[in-house]
N, C-alpha and C positions, 0 to 999 in steps of 0.2 A: 787186672785179668779179664778175660772173657771166654765165650764159648768156642771162639774160633782159633783158640791155640796161642794167642799173642799175650804177652806177659808185659806190663809197664815196669819201669825202674823202682816205683815205691809201691808194691802190691798193697790194694786197698786204699789207696789214696782216692779222696774225692777232688776231681777235677771240675772246676767251674770256669767255663768258658767266658770271657769277656771281649765282645766284639768292638774292635777300634779301627778296623779296615772297611770300606765301603764295598758293596758289591762289584764295583768296578775295578778294584785292587788299590785305590788311592786311600792316602790317609793325611791326618793332619795332626799338628801338635795339640790341638783343642781335643780331637778325639780320644788320643794317648791320655792326656790329662784327666778327661773325664773317666776314661776306664781305670785308671789308677786310683782316683779319688773314690770310685765305686767299690773297688776292692778295699781301700782304708776304711770305708763305711762299715763294712761286713767282716772285714778279716780279723784275725786274732793272732797273738805273738806265736810264732814258729810257724805260721803259714809261709807260702812260698809262692811269688809272683815270678812269672817268666816273661820277659820282654824280648821277643825274637824279630824285632823290627827296629828302623832306625833310618838315618840318613848321612850320606857321606858324599862329597867332603864337606864338613862344617867347618866353619872359620877356627873357633878354638873353643874348648870347654869353657873357659873364663866368659865367652859370651853366650852361654847356654839360654835358652827361653827360661827366666825367672818363675814362671809359673810350672813348667814341667820339673826344673831343678828341685822347688818346693814339693811338689807331689812325690817325688821320687824319694827324697830326704824324709819327708812326713811319714811316709809308709814305713820305711826302714826303721825310724826313731820309734815306731809303734811296736817294733819287734817282728815285722815281716820281713823275710830274707827277699832280696830282690837280685835275681839272675838276669844279665843282660847279653844278647848276642854282640859278638864283637864287630859284626859285619863281614861281607863276602866281597870285598875289593881288593884284596891282596895289597892291602895299604896299611897305613899307620892308624889305629884304632884311636889314637888321640884325637882324630877328627871324624870320628863316627859318633853321631849323637843318638841315644843318650849314654851309649857304651863308655864314652871319655868321663862320665861322672863317677865320682869316688866318694865313699863313705863306709862307715860300720854297716855291716849286714849287706853291702851291694857288692856284686861280684860281675866281673865282665868275662865272658867265655869265649874263647877261640876254638876251633876245631882241628883234630887230627883223624887220620885214617885208623882201620882197625889194625893196622901194622904199627901204629905208633907214630908214623910220619905226619909232617904238617900237611893240613889240607891246603892245597895250592890256593885257593881263594881266600882263605881265611885271614882276615886282618891281624895285625900283631901290635905290639908296642910296650917298650919298657915302662914299667910303672902302671899300666893300664889294663893289660889282660892279666887276669887274676889265676884263671884255671884254664886247661883245654880238655876237652874230651872228646869222644867218638863222635862225629860229625858227618861221616862219610856212609853213604848205602844205608841210612836209617829207614828200616820199615816202620811205618807208623799210620796212624789214622789220618784220612784226607777227606775232602769235603764229599757231600752227598752220600755220607755212611760208608765210604769206600776206603781203601788202605793204598799206599803207595811207598816207593822207595826214593827218599829225598837226601840231599847232602847240603852241609852249611853250617853256620855258626848258631843259626836258631835252633837245629836238631841238637847241637852239642849242648846248648844252653838249657834245653829241656831236658837232657841226661843229668846235667848238674842240679837242677831243680829237683828232680826226682831223687837224686842222692841225698840232697840236703835234706828234704822231707822224709825219706827213710831213716836218715841218721838223727833226726831233729836237732840238726844244726850243722855247722861249717865242716866240709869235708877234711879228711887228713890228707896231707901233701905226700905224694910219693916221689917217683922218679922226676928228672928234669929233661923238657923237650925243647929244643930251640925252634922257633918261628921267626923267620925274618932276622932282624937283630935284637930280639927279645926271647927270653925263655919264660915258661909259665910252669908251674907244677902240674903233674897229671895225677889223677886220683890213686891212691893206694885201694883198689877196688877190685872185685873178681873181673878176670879177662872176660868173662861171658858178655859184659856190656861196654868193653872197652874198644 
């Protein structure tokens, strides 16, 4: 919460930004791994990490970068919740890295509109997208201390991360929404954030 009238999903949460994208907008797996390992060094059980980036199309999740797989599984095994954006390619999230990675305390998040319809750009995938949340027209913080309206699975993943933090654990499933040829549970949570 702040003096400007905006409210986060988990009021009072401490947000620790970890920069893994260069000023040019480019990123690499090594930057992402360093960022995850930084969080692992200082994180505590029931903290939440939100990964709103990735690459598509990736070959398969079986060929995932071993160091990236190790970093994500390690932080989840420490008790940190991991929320990853499914990607905005209107394609199969099984080919989006790191969203295709599965494990205990690891969630891949697709996006829906405020009306509960699938966001057209959201990736989907049976067995890979765990949750969907509002990812359309999300008013949020932006660079240089500004605010902006944004859409995508990164925004939906941030909503899920906030809900997990607010509940100190995994969200409760609600209704079912179909996205592409897969379905994912929508949170049973107040409509104000949906």
